[in-house]
C-alpha positions in Angstrom: 0.0 0.0 0.0 1.4 3.4 -1.0 2.4 5.6 1.9 0.0 8.4 2.6 1.3 11.8 1.5 1.3 14.7 3.9 1.1 18.4 4.0 4.2 20.1 5.5 4.2 23.7 6.9 7.7 25.2 6.8 8.2 27.9 9.4 11.1 30.0 10.5 9.4 31.9 13.3 8.9 31.5 17.0 5.7 30.4 18.7 4.8 29.2 22.2 6.8 26.0 21.7 10.0 27.9 21.2 12.3 28.4 18.2 11.3 26.4 15.1 13.7 27.9 12.6 14.5 25.5 9.8 12.2 22.7 11.1 9.3 21.3 9.2 6.3 20.7 11.4 2.8 19.4 11.1 3.7 16.7 8.7 0.6 14.9 9.6 -1.5 12.0 8.3 -4.9 12.6 6.7 -6.7 11.5 9.8 -4.8 14.1 11.9 -5.6 16.8 9.3 -9.3 16.1 9.8 -8.8 16.8 13.4 -7.2 20.1 12.5 -10.2 21.0 10.3 -8.1 21.1 7.1 -9.7 18.1 5.3 -12.2 20.3 3.5 -9.6 22.5 1.7 -6.7 20.1 1.6 -7.4 16.4 1.9 -8.1 15.4 -1.7 -5.7 17.9 -3.3 -3.0 15.3 -2.6 -4.9 12.1 -2.2 -7.2 12.4 -5.3 -4.9 14.2 -7.7 -2.0 11.7 -7.4 0.6 14.4 -6.7 4.1 13.2 -5.9 5.7 14.1 -2.7 4.6 16.5 0.0 2.8 19.8 -0.6 4.8 22.6 1.2 3.0 25.8 2.3 5.5 28.6 3.1 4.8 30.0 6.6 5.7 33.5 7.6 4.0 34.1 11.0 3.5 32.3 14.3 1.6 29.1 14.4 -1.3 29.7 16.8 -3.3 27.0 18.6 -6.5 27.0 20.7 -5.1 24.0 22.5 -2.6 21.2 21.8 -4.4 19.9 18.7 -6.6 22.5 17.1 -5.3 25.4 15.0 -6.8 28.7 15.8 -9.3 30.1 13.2 -6.9 32.8 11.9 -4.2 30.2 11.4 -6.7 27.9 9.6 -7.8 30.8 7.3 -4.2 31.6 6.4 -3.5 27.9 5.4 -6.8 27.8 3.5 -5.9 30.9 1.5 -2.4 29.5 0.7 -4.0 26.3 -0.6 -6.6 28.3 -2.6 -3.9 30.2 -4.4 -1.9 27.0 -5.0 -5.0 25.4 -6.6 -5.6 28.4 -8.9 -2.0 28.3 -10.0 -2.3 24.6 -10.8 -5.5 25.4 -12.8 -3.8 28.1 -14.8 -0.9 25.7 -15.6 -3.4 23.2 -16.9 -4.8 25.7 -19.4 -7.9 26.9 -17.5 -8.7 30.5 -18.3 -9.3 32.3 -15.0 -10.9 35.7 -15.2 -10.0 37.4 -11.9 -8.6 36.2 -8.6 -11.8 35.9 -6.4 -12.3 32.3 -7.3 -12.6 29.6 -4.6 -12.0 26.1 -6.0 -11.5 23.0 -4.0 -8.6 20.8 -4.7 -11.1 18.1 -5.5 -12.4 20.0 -8.6 -11.3 18.6 -12.0 -11.1 20.6 -15.2 -10.0 20.5 -18.8 -7.8 22.9 -20.7 -9.9 25.7 -22.3 -12.5 25.9 -19.5 -13.2 29.5 -18.5 -14.0 30.6 -15.0 -14.9 34.1 -14.0 -14.6 35.9 -10.6 -16.3 35.8 -8.2 -17.5 32.2 -7.9 -17.2 29.1 -5.8 -16.7 25.6 -7.2 -16.5 22.8 -4.6 -16.6 19.1 -4.1 -16.3 16.7 -7.0 -17.2 19.2 -9.7 -15.8 19.0 -13.3 -15.6 21.9 -15.8 -15.2 20.7 -19.4 -13.2 22.3 -22.2 -15.1 25.2 -23.7 -17.4 25.6 -20.7 -17.8 29.1 -19.2 -18.6 29.6 -15.6 -19.7 33.2 -15.3 -19.5 35.5 -12.2 -21.6 34.7 -9.1 -22.0 31.0 -9.5 -21.9 28.4 -6.8 -21.3 24.8 -8.1 -21.0 21.9 -5.7 -20.5 18.3 -7.0 -21.5 19.4 -10.5 -20.6 18.3 -14.0 -20.5 21.1 -16.6 -20.4 20.0 -20.3 -18.3 21.5 -23.1 -19.6 24.7 -24.6 -22.0 25.3 -21.8 -22.4 28.8 -20.2 -23.5 29.0 -16.6 -24.5 32.5 -15.3 -25.2 33.5 -11.7 -26.4 30.0 -10.8 -26.7 27.8 -7.7 -26.2 24.2 -8.5 -25.8 21.3 -6.1 -25.1 17.7 -7.3 -26.3 18.4 -10.8 -25.2 17.2 -14.2 -25.3 19.8 -17.1 -24.8 18.6 -20.7 -23.0 20.3 -23.5 -23.9 23.5 -25.3 -26.4 24.6 -22.6 -27.4 28.0 -21.4 -28.0 28.1 -17.7 -29.1 31.1 -15.7 -28.9 33.8 -14.7 -30.5 33.1 -11.3 -31.2 29.4 -12.0 -31.3 26.9 -9.2 -30.4 23.2 -9.9 -31.0 21.1 -6.8 -29.7 17.6 -6.1 -30.6 15.0 -8.7 -30.9 17.4 -11.6 -29.8 16.1 -15.0 -29.8 18.6 -17.9 -29.3 17.2 -21.4 -27.4 18.7 -24.3 -28.5 22.0 -25.9 -30.9 23.0 -23.1 -31.9 26.4 -21.8 -32.6 26.8 -18.1 -33.2 30.5 -17.7 -33.8 33.0 -15.0 -35.7 32.0 -11.9 -36.1 28.4 -13.0 -35.7 25.8 -10.3 -35.0 22.1 -11.2 -35.1 19.5 -8.5 -34.5 15.7 -8.9 -35.5 15.9 -12.5 -34.1 15.0 -15.9 -34.4 17.3 -18.9 -33.9 15.7 -22.3 -31.8 17.2 -25.1 -33.1 20.6 -26.3 -35.6 21.3 -23.5 -36.3 25.0 -23.0 -37.4 26.5 -19.7 -36.7 30.1 -20.3 -37.9 31.7 -17.0 -40.0 31.5 -13.9 -40.8 27.8 -13.7 -40.5 24.9 -11.1 -39.6 21.4 -12.4 -39.7 19.0 -9.5 -39.6 15.2 -9.5 -40.1 14.9 -13.3 -38.7 13.5 -16.5 -39.1 15.9 -19.4 -38.6 14.6 -22.9 -36.3 16.2 -25.5 -37.5 19.2 -27.5 -40.2 20.2 -25.0 -41.0 23.8 -24.2 -41.7 24.7 -20.5 -43.6 28.0 -20.5 -43.2 30.9 -18.1 -44.9 30.2 -14.8 -45.2 26.5 -15.2 -45.3 24.5 -12.0 -44.8 20.7 -11.6 -47.0 20.2 -8.5 -45.2 17.2 -7.0 -46.4 17.3 -3.4 -49.9 16.3 -2.2 -49.3 17.2 1.4 -48.1 13.8 2.3 -45.9 12.3 -0.4 -43.9 13.4 -3.5 -45.1 12.2 -6.8 -43.5 12.1 -10.3 -44.5 13.6 -13.6 -43.5 12.3 -17.0 -43.7 14.6 -20.0 -43.0 13.2 -23.5 -40.9 14.5 -26.3 -41.7 17.7 -28.3 -44.5 18.8 -25.9 -45.5 22.4 -25.5 -46.5 23.6 -22.0 -48.0 27.1 -22.1 -47.6 29.8 -19.6 -49.0 29.3 -16.1 -49.6 25.6 -16.5 -49.9 23.4 -13.4 -49.1 19.7 -13.8 -50.5 17.9 -10.8 -48.5 14.7 -10.1 -48.7 11.7 -10.5 -49.1 12.5 -14.2 -48.0 11.3 -17.6 -48.2 13.3 -20.9 -47.4 11.5 -24.1 -45.2 12.9 -27.0 -46.4 16.0 -28.8 -48.9 17.1 -26.2 -49.9 20.7 -26.3 -51.2 22.2 -23.0 -52.9 25.6 -23.3 -51.8 28.5 -21.1 -53.5 28.7 -17.7 -54.4 25.0 -17.7 -54.3 22.8 -14.6 -53.7 19.2 -15.7 -54.8 16.4 -13.4 -55.3 13.5 -15.8 -52.9 11.7 -18.1 -53.0 12.8 -21.8 -52.2 10.6 -24.8 -49.6 11.6 -27.5 -50.5 14.5 -29.8 -53.4 15.6 -27.5 -54.5 19.2 -27.0 -55.3 19.9 -23.3 -57.2 22.9 -22.1 -58.7 23.3 -18.7 -59.9 26.8 -18.0 -63.2 28.7 -17.8 -64.3 30.6 -20.9 -63.6 34.3 -20.8 -66.6 36.6 -20.2 -66.3 40.3 -21.0 -69.0 42.6 -19.6 -69.5 46.4 -19.5 -68.7 48.0 -16.2 -71.6 49.5 -14.3 -71.6 53.3 -13.8 -70.8 54.3 -10.3 -73.9 55.6 -8.3 -73.8 59.3 -7.5 -71.2 60.2 -10.1 -71.4 63.5 -11.9 
């Protein structure tokens, strides 16, 4: 079994333990680094990336402890910042285009040459940014895959997979279990939760897609809500390929719509619909003259 690599802090200053000039300290195992609360920012930099040898962080101030085992918060923050800069330097060397310096990327993040990341943003966990993808300012991505040629703008995404050539955001929210196919549009104030969107799905704005499978080529209109919760349990909705969901449509789960279904704006759908159906469920408009106000001149 390969010997575990360690992080070494090299210091030449004094602290409460006396003179430490020229001595490398805190060459600790991964388990000990967890105790020191550095696992989040360091652990997988070395262990997942297969780096050779130790990672050395230059140290230029006293090493401060709360007790014998736990680093003080300001010391922890200093080490974390050193590791952040080290990670960004590695990304640049690998061909990632970094637009600005206010970027936080975990050492566990993987990337391809030609990926573009703007400042400020946060990319954490087991995220992957493909070549040609552009992560624009004010994004938070955790455990996400971003496909090639995709642009992500001002978006929160957690445990989501985004295909190639997509337009995501601004102000989109991809919650855990979201899978977005190739060539999709998930626009402003669209929330996707535990759902899959087939290739070419368009949800341009102001929609909630929860616990659903949406077929390729389907249009999700503004204000559409996948009503997945009956007050006790969550239910799923299946929408076929090349469907059209008009504005302000409510899909009350459990529900299945076949391919090519057209749902008129303002419709609440409670029953399954066969393929190529036209679904409309709203009262007929009535237009009447307004009554004159009593006592008016």
